[in-house]
N, C-alpha and C positions, 0 to 999 in steps of 0.2 A: 388811507391805505387802500390800494386797489385790489381787485380780485386775485391778481397773481400773487401778491404778498400774502393775502388771506389764505390762499391754498397751501402755502408753506407751513402754516401753523406756527407752533412755538417748539422747535426741536430742543431736546435737553442739552445742557452744556457739560454734563459729566463726560470725561474722556472715555469711560467705560461704555457709554451709549453707542459709540462707534461700532462696537463688536457685538451688539445684541443679536443681530441676525447674521452673524459672520459665517456660520456653518452653511446656511442656504446660499449666501453670496459666493462662498468658495466653490460650491458645487456648480453654480451657474458659470462662474468664470472658467473653471476647468473644462466644462462642456464646450463653451464657446471657443476656447483655445484649441481644442481638439478638432472642432468642426467648422470653424469660420476661418477661411484662408487669409483674410485681410488682418485679423487679429493675430494669427500665428506669425504672419510676416512681420508685424510690428514688434511682437515680443522677441522674436529671434534677432531682429535688427538691434534692439536694445542690448540683448545678451552679447552679441558680437562686439558692440562698441564698448560696453562696460567691462567685459572680461577679455574678449579676444582669445588668444591662446593661453591666457592666465597671467596674472600679475606676478612679478618676480621680486623677491626681497633683496635689498642691498644693505648689509649691516653697516651701522655707523659706530661700531666699536672703535675706540681710539687706537688700538693696536692693529696695524695692517696685516700682520701674520694671522691674528685671530679672525679678522674679517674674511680673509681668504679661506680659512679652515671652516668657518661657519657657512659661508655661501656654498662651498663645495659639498659639505655634508647635507645641507638643505636640498641642493639640486638632486642628489642621489635619492634621498629619502622621499622628497616630493614626487619624484618620478615613480618610486616604488608604491606609494599609497595613492597616486593619481590625484594630487591636489588640484591640478589644472581642471580636471573633469569635475571635481567637487565644486570648484568655484562657479563654473557654468551652471551646474544643476541647482546650486543654492540661489543664484541670482534669478534663474528662470522661475524657481518655486516662489521666490519673494514677489516677483511681478505678477504671477498668476494667482497665487494663494495668499499673498500678503506678508508672509514671513517664512523663515526656515531656521531650524536648529541644527547645530553641529556639535556632537558630543565627542570629546576627546577621551578615547578609551585606552588606558595604559595596558601594556601587555607584558608577559614574562620575557626574560632575555632570550629564551630559546624558542619563542613563538615565531611562526613563519607567515609570510604573506599569502595572497590568494594563489600565487604561482609556485608555492613551496620553497621560496627563498627566505633565508633568515632576515628578519627585520634589522635594518641598519640602526634604527632608533626604536625602542620598544613602545611605539605609540601608533595608534590607528585612529581614523576619523570616521564617524558615523553620521550621515546626513539623515535628519528626521523631518518628516512632514509636520506642519503645524497641528494636525489632528492628534499627534502624540501628546500634546500638552493640553489637558482639559481646561475648559473655561469655568473653573470653579473658584469661588471667592468666599472667604469666611475669616473670622478672627481666630488666631491661634494663641497659645499660651506664651507668657513672657513678653507681651507687647508686640509679638509678631503677627503678621497678617498674610493671608493668602489671597492674592488678587489675580484672577483669571489664570490660575495655574502657576503663578510666580510668587515665591515667598520673599517677603521683605521684613527687615528687622525694625526695631523701634525708631531708628534714624532714617528709614526709607531706603536703605541699601539692599540690593538683591543678594540674597543668601543661598537660595536653592531654587531648582525647577522641579515640579512634580510631573513626572513623565510616565506614561503608560508603558507597561512591559510588552505590549503588542499594539498593533493598529486597531483602533476601536471598530473600524468597519471591515475588518478582515473576517470573511465568512468561512475560511478554511481553518484558521487557528482557533481552536475551541477552548484555549486556556482561559481561566477567569480573568476578567479585566481588572487589573490592579495597577496602582501607581507606586513609583519609587521616588524617594527624595534624593535628587542629584545635586551636589554642591555647584553653586554658580560659577566657581572658578574653572570647571571643566566643561562648560557649555558656552558656546558662542551663539548669540541670538541675532540673526540678521533681520532687521525690521526697519522700515521707513516710517518715522514718526511724523504724523500730520498735525498733531495737537499736543500741546504741553500736558504732560501727565499720562499720555497714552502708553500702554504697556504691550498691547498686542497689535499686530499689523492688519491693515485692510488692503485687499488686492487693488493694484492700480487699475486693473480692468473694470473694477466696479464703477469707475467714473463714466464709462461709455456703454454700460449695459443697455440703457434705454435707447441710445442712439443706434446701436446695432440692431435692436428690435425694430426701430422705425425703418431702418434700411431693409431689413428682411421683409417687413410687411409691405413696403412700397415695391420691392422687387417682385414679390409674389403677385401683387395686384397687377403690375405691368405685364407679367408673364401670362396671367389668366386672360387679360384683355387681348393680348396677341393671339392666344390660343382660340379665343372666341372669334377673332377676326379671320381666322383661317377656315372657319366652318362655312364656306361658300356653297350654297346648295340651290337647286331649282325647284319650283313648285308647278304642278299641273292641275288645272281646274277642269272638272267634268260636270256636265249638267246633272247627271244622276249617278250615284255611286253608293254602294253599300259597304265598301271596304276602303281603307286608307292605309297609308304606310309608304314604305320605300318602293320604288319601281321594281317589279319583279318579285316582290315579297307579298305574303298573305298576312292578314291580320290574325292575331291569336284566337283561340277558341272562345274567349270572352268577348270578342268583337272590338277590343281596344288595342290600338297599336302602341308600341313602346315609345316613350318620350326620349328624345335624343337625336342628334344629327351627326353625320360623318361628312367630311369634306368631299365634294363632288357628287353626292347622292341627289336623286330626283325623287320628290315626294308628291303623292296624290292628295288633293284636298277634297273633302266631301262637299256635297251641295250645301251652299250657304255658309261654308266654313271660311274663315280668314285667319291669316297669321300676322302677328305684329311682333317685331323685335324690340327689345329694350335698347335704349341708346345711352350707354354708360358715359359719364363725363370724361373728358380728356384727362389723362394723368399728368399732363405737363411735360416739361423738358426733362427726360430721364437722366441724361448725362449731367446736366447742371445740378439736379437734386443729389445724385450720387456723389458728385464732387464736393458739394457743400457738407454732406453728412460725413464723407471721408475726411474732410478737413477738421471737423469736430472730433472725430475719433483719433486722428493723429495728434491733435493738441491735447486730448485727454490722456493718452498713454505716453506722450513725450517724444514723438518722432516727427519728422517732416512729412508733408503729404506725399512727396516723391518717394521717400523711403517706405511708406506704408503701402502705396499702390504700385510702385515701379513705373509710374507715368512720368516721363521726362520730356514730354512734348512741348511744355510751356516754359522751359528753363533755358538759361544760357550760362556762360561761365560766371558772370558777376552775380546773378541771382542765386545759383546753387552754392557758390562759395559763401555768400552772405548768410544763407540759411544754415550751412554747415558750421560756420563759426559760432553762432549762437547755440546750435545743437551740441557741439563739442564742449563748450563751456559748461552746459548743464550736465553733460556726462561726467566731466572731470570733477565737478562739484559733488555729484552723487558718489562717485568712486571714493574720493578722499574724505568725505564726511559721513558716509554710511558704510560702504563695503570695507574699507580699510580698518576703521576703529572698531566696528562691530563684529567682523568676521576674521580678517587676516591677522590683525595684531594679536588677538587671543590665541590663534593657532601658532603664530611665531613664538610667543612666550611659552606656550605649552610644549612646543618642540624643544626649546632651549632647556627647560626644566627636565624633561624626560631624558634628553641626551646627557645632561649633567649628572642626574641621579644614576643613570646606567653606566657612567664612567666613559662614555664615548667622547665627550668634550670636557675640557677643563678650562672654563671661562670664569675668571675671577668676578665675583659679584652677582652671578646668576642665581646661585643658591640663596644668597642673602636678599635677593630682590632688588638689587641696585638698578636704578633707572638707566644710567649710562651704559650698563652692560647689555641691555636689551633693546637699545635704540635701533630703529630700522626705518628705511624708506622703501616704498614700493613703486616699481616701474611698470607702467602699462605698455601695452602694444602701441607702437607708433602709429600716428595717423597717416593714411595714404594721401599723397598729394593730389589735388584736383588738376593742377597743371604743373608737372615737375619742373619744366624748364623755367617758368617764372618764379616758382617758390624756392627752388634751389638758388637761383640768382639772388633773390631777396635775402635769403639766409646768409649768403656769402657777403653781401653788402652790409648787412647788420653786424656781422663779425668784424669786418674791416673798419667800420665806423665806431666800433666799441659799444654798440647798443646791445650786443649779446655775446656770449662766449661759445666756443666750440662745444664745450661740455653741455651747455644748455641746449644747443641745437641737436646734439647727439641724443640727449635724454628725451627730447620731444619725439624722436624717432623710435624710442623704446629700447635704447641700448645704453651701456655704461661706457663713458668716454675712455676710462683707463683700459677696459677690456678691448675696445676698438683700437686704441693706440698700440697695445701689445700685439694684437693680431696683425696690425698693419706693419709693425716693425719686423715681426717674424716672416711675414709674406715677402717684404722687400729683401731681407737677408737671404731667404731661400731662392728668390728669383735671381739675385745677383750671383749667388753661388753656382747656379745652373747656367748663367750667361743669358738669362731671359730679361728683356726690357719691355715695358708696357708704355703706352702713351701717357698714362696717368702718373708715371713715376716722376719724382722730383730729383733733378741731378744732385748727387751727393757732393758737397763742397770739399775741397782739399784743405790742408792745414792753413792756407792763406785766405780761405773763404771764397775762392773763385771756382767756377765749374771745372771739373776734371776734363782732361783731354779726351776727346771723343764723345762728349756729352752734347754736342750740337751747339756750341757757343757761337758768338758772332764771327770770330776768326778761327774756325775750327781747323782748317788745314789750308795748304797753299792751293790745292786743287778744288776747293769747294767754297761756297759762299754762305752767308747767313740764311738765304732762302733755301739753299740745298740742305742745310741742317734742319730747318723747320719742315721741309718736305720729308726728310727721313723720319722725323718724329710722328708723321701722320700714320705710319704703319701700326697696326694693332699690336703685333708681336715681332720682335726682331731678335734673332738668335745670333750670337757671336760665332765667327768662323772657328773651326777646331784648330 
């Protein structure tokens, strides 16, 4: 075993050991996020890709009418309580601090929101920082146990969260620091588990703390060396002199000049005095070192080097597309294995139960806890195309060849195919009623399945040709004569 392995020692294997110094780690990560521009850029990039403008639910209830009613009510309620903002804040908190808690707070039917409007569904969401849940562990009565602020029953199921009534570091709120036992069914715990059995989250930024420190140290050393290099000064030797110092200045009353130099100054040297400068070693290629450290930081937090630094000087279409494919796959895996099951699904089920209990919705099976009544899928914001012309053409070819469906392509763009088709049909009907035609319109066939007269067919009229018809379709908008 070499010295590198010996320096690692023998770390404990208990999952709880990951969070032994969690409070200090959180503080460091929060400070770096606020003060280090590169880390802030990486975190915000992840938040934008993971959440975007917010994931939107699509009910999978077997009744189409119920699905539309559910989605319409959710859209209004989610806008009222700002679910999209909560998603972004919860994901950012998880990346920086390791985890986030969302408490579902039932309200009275006549309660109102922050703008004084009556709540459509008597339910609000409260985002709590991880400091609200104490890292306390002990054995409770009846075979229950409290592990790092989370209560488990004898079978290992989460039954409750012990939550402070105020933030423990709040210096303004002087209320006694007390905990309340909140049922696990009304708390969503967003956490990225790195080890089997882990119950509390570790900040993702903790992986790169030492690398950021190395980068800051190297940057400060380079800056100091450059500052010293600007101190160009001249020295004058005199055979006899009782004073020393800068030209035109006198020595202090104690006969000793101040140590220090300013760029461009001339200094007298006394008889027999000499000056010798230290020759610090070269710090090496600064750009290469920073690039190597930035690559480590990018890999540690899960983004590409270009996204972390904004440096696109060494990429082309093929390389940036290859990097984005792998990055997008990791993002999708995180969204659908962490964000959806740990945060969004509990919020959706809590919304359905609150709406059913309040009589706002009448969905069979929700009150009884039927699985099929609460099934849902979440749509993310669509990915932006790197090269729209190429990628749209590839999608069209895949649909024509049967390798993909239109619904699949539309879903990848973050939309629902049925909604898009309804909007498209309404748009075409409205345009035809107004006599407006676009170049993207498909000619409507008549009862015999042939293009209608005037749609620019091959034999459109006696005075025109197929080329004339195609030329007329090149216009962006054509309005019919009155």
